[in-house]
C-alpha positions in Angstrom: 32.6 30.7 41.7 32.8 34.2 40.2 34.9 35.3 37.3 36.2 38.8 36.6 35.9 39.7 32.9 36.7 42.5 30.5 35.5 42.2 26.9 37.0 44.6 24.2 37.3 44.8 20.5 40.8 44.4 19.3 41.6 44.7 15.6 38.1 43.5 14.6 38.3 40.6 17.1 36.5 40.1 20.4 39.2 39.9 23.1 38.3 38.4 26.5 40.4 38.9 29.6 39.1 36.6 32.3 40.4 35.5 35.7 39.2 33.8 38.9 37.7 36.8 40.7 39.7 36.2 43.9 42.9 36.8 42.0 42.2 40.5 41.3 44.8 42.7 43.0 47.3 39.8 43.4 50.9 40.1 42.5 52.5 37.0 40.9 56.3 37.0 41.4 58.8 34.5 40.0 62.3 35.7 40.2 62.7 38.8 38.1 59.2 38.3 36.6 56.3 40.2 38.3 52.8 40.3 37.1 50.0 42.3 38.7 46.5 40.9 38.1 44.7 44.1 37.9 41.0 45.0 37.8 41.8 47.5 35.1 43.0 44.7 32.7 40.9 41.7 33.8 37.8 43.7 34.5 35.6 44.7 37.3 32.5 42.9 36.0 31.8 39.7 37.8 30.0 36.9 36.1 28.9 33.4 37.1 30.0 30.1 35.4 27.2 30.1 32.8 27.9 33.6 31.6 31.6 33.0 31.7 31.2 29.9 29.5 29.2 32.0 27.0 31.8 34.6 26.9 34.6 32.0 26.4 32.7 30.6 23.4 32.2 34.0 21.7 35.7 35.4 22.0 38.5 35.0 19.5 41.4 36.2 21.6 41.5 35.0 25.3 43.8 36.0 28.1 43.0 33.6 31.0 44.3 33.4 34.5 43.4 31.1 37.4 42.6 27.4 38.0 38.8 27.7 37.7 38.9 30.0 34.6 41.3 27.7 32.7 39.5 24.5 33.9 36.2 26.0 32.5 37.9 26.9 29.2 39.5 23.6 28.6 36.3 21.7 29.6 34.7 23.6 26.7 37.5 22.6 24.3 39.1 26.0 24.4 42.8 25.9 24.7 44.7 22.9 26.1 46.5 22.0 29.2 49.7 21.8 27.2 49.5 25.6 26.5 49.1 26.5 30.2 52.1 28.3 31.8 52.2 28.2 35.6 53.9 31.0 37.5 54.0 30.9 41.3 51.2 28.3 41.3 48.9 30.5 39.2 48.1 29.1 35.7 48.0 31.5 32.7 46.7 30.7 29.2 46.5 32.7 26.0 44.3 31.4 23.1 43.9 32.8 19.6 40.7 31.5 17.8 40.9 33.8 14.8 
């Protein structure tokens, strides 16, 4: 499993945008809501599970998309299933660890 990642500094915090790599380029549509999972936002860098886990542990703001990404995060104690929003069968999770 590969993860697409983008790490940035945001107001003195490390922000991690991460998704399941196969979701890049996908449009998620639910009624009037349309979300494009773009490489520009979620990153073009691909990492394996070990590197993804390290990045998840080091970030303070996390924008996560995809079953594998969110499963990895929650298995590390980051975020919770109750915070997950599912849109057109794709899970989304935002976590603030500031």
